[in-house]
C-alpha positions in Angstrom: -22.2 -141.8 1.0 -23.9 -141.9 4.3 -24.7 -145.1 6.2 -28.4 -144.8 5.4 -27.8 -144.0 1.7 -27.7 -147.0 -0.6 -25.6 -147.2 -3.8 -28.8 -146.8 -5.9 -29.3 -143.4 -4.3 -25.9 -142.1 -5.2 -26.0 -139.0 -7.4 -23.3 -140.2 -9.8 -22.9 -144.0 -9.7 -20.5 -144.0 -12.6 -18.1 -141.7 -10.7 -18.4 -143.8 -7.6 -17.9 -147.0 -9.5 -14.8 -145.5 -11.2 -13.5 -144.5 -7.7 -14.0 -148.0 -6.3 -12.4 -149.7 -9.4 -9.4 -147.4 -9.1 -9.0 -148.1 -5.3 -9.3 -151.9 -6.0 -6.7 -151.5 -8.8 -8.9 -152.9 -11.5 -8.0 -150.7 -14.5 -9.1 -153.1 -17.2 -12.6 -153.4 -15.7 -12.7 -149.7 -15.4 -11.8 -149.3 -19.1 -14.1 -152.1 -20.3 -17.2 -152.2 -18.2 -19.4 -149.8 -20.2 -18.5 -151.3 -23.6 -19.0 -154.8 -22.3 -22.3 -153.8 -20.7 -23.5 -152.5 -24.0 -22.4 -155.6 -25.9 -23.9 -157.9 -23.4 -27.2 -156.1 -23.4 -27.3 -156.2 -27.2 -26.5 -159.9 -27.2 -28.9 -160.8 -24.3 -26.0 -162.0 -22.1 -26.8 -162.4 -18.4 -25.0 -160.7 -15.5 -22.8 -163.6 -14.5 -21.4 -163.9 -18.0 -21.0 -160.1 -18.2 -18.9 -160.2 -15.0 -17.0 -163.2 -16.4 -16.1 -161.2 -19.5 -14.8 -158.4 -17.3 -12.9 -160.7 -15.0 -11.3 -162.5 -18.0 -10.2 -159.2 -19.6 -8.7 -158.1 -16.3 -6.9 -161.4 -15.9 -5.5 -161.4 -19.4 -4.2 -157.9 -19.1 -2.6 -158.6 -15.8 -0.9 -161.7 -17.3 0.3 -159.7 -20.3 1.8 -157.0 -18.0 3.4 -159.7 -15.8 5.1 -161.3 -18.8 6.3 -157.9 -20.0 7.7 -157.0 -16.5 9.6 -160.4 -16.3 11.1 -159.9 -19.8 12.3 -156.4 -18.8 13.6 -157.7 -15.5 15.6 -160.4 -17.3 17.5 -157.7 -19.2 17.8 -159.7 -22.4 20.2 -158.1 -24.9 18.6 -155.9 -27.5 18.2 -157.7 -30.9 20.7 -156.7 -33.5 19.6 -155.9 -37.1 21.1 -157.9 -39.9 21.2 -156.5 -43.4 
C-alpha cells in the first residue's frame, strides 16, 4: 500500500486485514471477525459492541491457553484409571 493509498482503496481488504491480525498475533479475532460482523449486523449491534465482542473472545481464548500452558508446565502426574 502506497503512502497516498488509503485502506478503503486496497484491492483486497480482507487479505490485508488478515495480514495485520496475524502480525499483531490476534488469531481469535482473525477467526471470528466475519462471523461476529454478520451476527452484529443481523442484531443491529453498533461498532463499539462488535469490537467489544471480538476483544472479549480474544481475551477469553488467551486466558484459556495461558491456563493450559501453566497446567502443562506444572507437570502434574497423569490421572490413573480405577476399575
